[in-house]
N, C-alpha and C positions, 0 to 999 in steps of 0.2 A: 609562421605568426604564432606569437604567445599562447602556451596551453593552461595558463595560469594568471590570474590577475595578481597584482603588487597586493602586500601585505598592506595594510591601511592602520594596522594598530600593532604593538609589540605589548599591549595589554595581556597578562596572563587569563585564559579561559576559568571563568567560574567552576566550581565542582558540579558535577551531574547531580548529586541531592538538589544544592541549592537550587539549581534550573529547574528542577523537577518539584520542587516546592511552592517555586511562583506559580508553576501550571495549574498545580494542584488547586491552589488558593484560585485562580481564576474561574478554574471547572465548579470549584464549590460555590461561587457566587452565580455563574450560569445557571447550575442546574438548580440552586436554590431559588433563582428568581423563576425557572421555568415551572418548577413544584408550587410556587404559591400562584402564578396564573393558572396551572392545570386544576387548582384546587375551586378557583372560582369559576373557570369559563370551560374547562374540559367538556369535551364531547364523547359520550361513550355510543353514541348511534351508529358510529361507522365500525364498531367491533363486533357487529353481529354478524355480516354473512362473509366471513374469511375462514379458509382452510383449517388455520393454525393461529391461537393466540394463546397470551398468559393470563391467567393460567388456563388450563384446556378446560378443564369443567368448571359450570358454574359462570354465573355472570362477570362481565369485567369489572376489574377492581382498581382504584387509583394507580397501583403499582403496574398495570397494565399499559399504561401510556410510554412506559420507557421500555417496553419488550414487544414494541410492534414490529410488523413484516419479520424480516428474518430473525430479529432478536428472539422470536417466540420459536422460530424453529430451531436455533441453537439450543434454547434451552429444554425444548423436547427431546432432543438427543440427547442433552447433559442429565435427564431424568428417567428418561425411556430408553435409550441406546437406538443403534444403528438395527432397522429393519427390513427386510426384502419389501418393496412395493410401496413405501412412504415416500413422497416428495422432499422429504428433508434429508434423505441421502445425497441429494445434490450437493450438500454442505461438507465442506472438508473436516476432518476430525481433531485437528490439533487443539482449536479452541473450545468446542462442546467440550471434549475428555478432559481438559484442564480443568472446566468448572465443574466436572463431574468429581473430579479428585477431590477438590479442595472444598466441595459442598459434603465430603465425607464426614469432614470437621467441622465445615459451618452448614448448619442445615435448610440456609433459605438461598437457592441457587440464584435467583435475581440478583440479591444483594452480594454474592460473591461475581457474579459477573459484573456488574456496575463497578465495584472496587478496582477488580484487575484490569478490567478494560480502561478506567480512567488511569490507574498508576502505569499501566503498560504504555499508554499515548504520553504521559507525563514524562516516562524515562526515555521512550523514542525521541521525544523533544529536545531533550538533554542531551543524549548523545548526537543528535544531528546538530546541536548549537555547537558543543564542544569541536565536532569534527569539520565543521563548516567556520568556524573560528580559527581553526590552525590553518586552513586551506587558504581561506579569503580576507580575514581579519575580522576586528570587534565587531565593526558597523554592519558589516553585509551581514555576519552571523545574526546578529539583533533583529535586524530586518528581516531576514529570510524566515526567522522563527515566527514573527508576526504575521507574516505572509502565508505560511505553514498552519496556523492556528486560525487564519481568518478565510480560509479560502470556503467555498459554499461547502463541498462536501467533509469538510473538517468535523461536522456535526454527528461523524458516525465516531469519532474519537471521545465522544460524550455517552454513548450508548452500548447496551452490551453485543456489539458486533465484533468481525474476527480482525478489523482493520487495525484497532489500536495493537495485538499481537503480531499483525504482519508487519508494521512499521517498524515495531521493536526490532524484532529480526532482520529485516532488511537494513536498518541503521546501526547493527552489531556488525550485518556484513559489510557495509560500505566503510566502515570503522576500521574493521581489520582488515580489509585490501589497503586503505590510507596509510596505515601505521603498523603493516607487515605483521599481521597477529595470523598465523597461518590456521591454528586450532579454534580461535573463533570465528574465522572466517569460514572454517569447512563447516562449524557445526551449525552455522546460520545458514549456510547453504543447502544442509542437510533438512532442516527443520521447514523451510520457505513454502515447498512443494506440500508440506502435512496442512500447511493453514489455510493457503488458497492455490488455484490451481494455476495462476498466473506465475507462482513460485517457481515452474518448471522453466518458465522463460529465461530465469536468471543467468540461465546457462550464457546469454548472448555478451552479458557485461562482464561474467567470469572470463570468458575466453579472450574477450577484447583487450581486457587489462593485462592478461598474461602474455599476450602477443605482442603488446607494445614495450614489454622488456626487450633489455637487450640479448644476444644471444650469449649462450653460455662459451667460456673461454676455457674449456676443461679438454679439448680435444678428442670429444668421443666423435667417432668417425661417421657414424651414421646422422649425427645432426649436422656434421659438414655438409653433406648432400642438400640441405634442405636452409642453408643460411640466408643463399641469395632470395630464395622464396620470400621467406621471413624477413630480411630487410625490405623487399617490396610493400610488403603489408605494412611493414610499419614506418613506410614514409605514408602511407594513406591514413594510418591508425593516428600516426602522430606521435613525437617522443614522450617518452614518461617524463611527468615531472613532480612528481615525488618517489621516494623510496616505497616500492610494493612488492608483492610476492613475487621471487625472483625466480624468471624462467629459468636460470642457470641451477636451481633447486630440484631436482626431480621430485621431490614429494610435493611439492606446488602443486604439478599438474594434475595430483589428486583429486583437488578440490574441483575440477571439474564434473568429478563423479558422483560427488556428493548428491546434487538435485537428481541425479538419476537413480541414486541408492534411495532418496526419501521419496521419489514418486513410486518406487517399487515397493517400499515400506506401506504406502496410502493404498497400493493394489491389494497387496497380503491385508493389510487391516478391515479393507470391504470384503474379502473373500472369507476370511472367519466370520465376520460378524455377520454377512449376508447371506454366504453363499455363493455370491458373484464378483469377482475381482471389479468388475464393470459396472457395477450397480449404479453408483453416484454417476457415471457418465451417461449412463440410459437416464435415470432422474431428471435431467435436462428437458425431455419430453411435456415435463409438467409444467414448462415456463416455454412451450411453443417453440424449442429447439433456438430461441435468440443467441445462446450462445453455441457457438461450434469454433473447432479449429479449423473446419474447412472453409470458413469465411475467409481464412487468411490468403487463400489464393483465387479471389474472387475481389479482384480490385475495383472491375465496373459495376459491381454490386455496393461495394464499399462508399464508393462517389455518389451513385444513385440515393443510398440511404442518407447520405449527408444532406444532399438538395433536396431532401424530401421530408421535411418535417411536419408532423399533423398535431402537435399540442404544446403548449406552453412548457410544461414539465410533468409528462406521464409515462408509464412502463416502457413503451415504445415511442418513438417519433418525438422526442423531447426536444424543443428548441435550446432550452438550457445545456442540455448535455451537448448539442453540437458546438454551441459557443464556446462552452469551457475548450472544446478542440483547438481554439485557435492558439492560448496561451501555449499548448502543446507544441503545436508546430514553430510559433515562434521561438519556444525555447530549444527544440532542435538545430533551428538556424544558428539560434545563440553560441550553442554548446558545440557547435560543428566548427564555427569559427575563431571562439575564443578558448572555449575548455574541452577538447574533444574527446577528453575521457567520459565526461557524462554524458556523452551521445547517446551509446547503447543503454544506458539508464533509463533515457526518456524513451527511446524506442521500446523498450523492455516491459516500463511500466504505464506508460501513455501510449502510443500507436497500435501495439497490438492486443491489448485489450479493448480499443474502439473498433478496431476490425474485428476481433473475434466476436464480441456480441452485440455489434451493429449499431454501436452508441448505447445499448441497453444498460442501465445504472452508470454510464460512464461519469455520472456526476460523484460517485463515490469511489469507483475505481482510480480516476485520475489523482484523489484524494492522498494519495500514497508517492506521486511521482515528483519525488523530492527536487529534481533539479529544476520543476518549474518553480518552487519555492525561492530557491538561490537566484533564478533568474530574476524575481521579482525583487528579492532583497538587492541585486545588483543594481537594478534599476530604481530603486528609493535611495541608494548611498547616491546616484546623478541626477535624477529626475523627480524632484520629491513631490510636486505637484499631481503628475502624472500617478505615480507611486502609490501614494496616499487615497487618490481617487480610488483606484483599483481595490485596495485594501479594504474602505470602507463601504465600497460596493459589495466585495465578497463578503463581509462581516454580516450585513444587512441581509442578504441572501440566504445565508446561513442560518440567521435568526429564524426567518420564515419558514425555512425546511424544516428546522428543528421543531418548529410547531408544527407543522403538518405531519410529522412523523410520529410527535407524541399524539396526535389525534386520530392515526390509523391513515392518514392520507398520505400520497405516492410524495417520497421525498427523494429516491435514488436509489 
């Protein structure tokens, strides 16, 4: 079965900055409209009884609307640093430290976070479009970009969350693999675990893509012993559809070490700043241990959690989180049968976060699962009515969640 859709257009892909410019214009209109609405109808009552908000001292101000929930934690870390015993240590350091470094030149950390977050997500969308354009064609790339920006969880690309940085680094990794750029892919693989914990799972698609390549013909005797076994796995994983990191190049295997190196640097950072390398892991207790690697081995618990929603959309038991898992399963089926090299990405970015967190915050986590956007783009090129309905529905839900977020109500 074919692992790649045929090219539907030979039209050259637009430049990255051209795409990013249109995305930034879209964001400016959206955030401008949100600001006007908040100026007239914003609610400050919900900001009172929270552990962390921005600014930390004094009464809530207009800017507080854009730094609710985790945004306040990131700004707290950016201004005060990591300290043992605070719940904010549960958040990974790349994003708050980047805000901290840039804020040394521009003294308003929230403004820095908003500008950087929106710039990063615009650039990430541009890299996504160019990579998808080359792989699947112009029409699919355009619709996939629309699907990426209109999904409910895309609201976190407009506010100072780490999702924008994570998506940018993720797209640089995928682009590096697709275009055989080892240095770019290796650097991105190193950075991902420093941005979010799920970055360590990136080992799965990295190993998958390397194993899909042809065995080297260099006559290395040790390798010859494993060639039949590799051939067996390649028959399962599917043949390579584009030129990627070549298995015959010994340095390509070093890329598998990069997420581990990144995770080790994260532990070292926590040890230096808090005195305990596991401070971030232990800080998860402040959220009731909803996120745990141990959940990955409890499949019955995961199934029971799925069929036991308790609210339309709250921190735990969200119906919306569970509904958004359906496209993930559909994309996994589609990718396995049509584009098998995308399957490990959806496993890493969609399935494992749902399992480790028992669907908590899944609306946000699934926002970076780019194969879902590609599958939606393919649907839009074939069945416009259903695809447009889902696109509009996702955009409407995103708008509602963005309003909830800005008023410190649960959004994801």
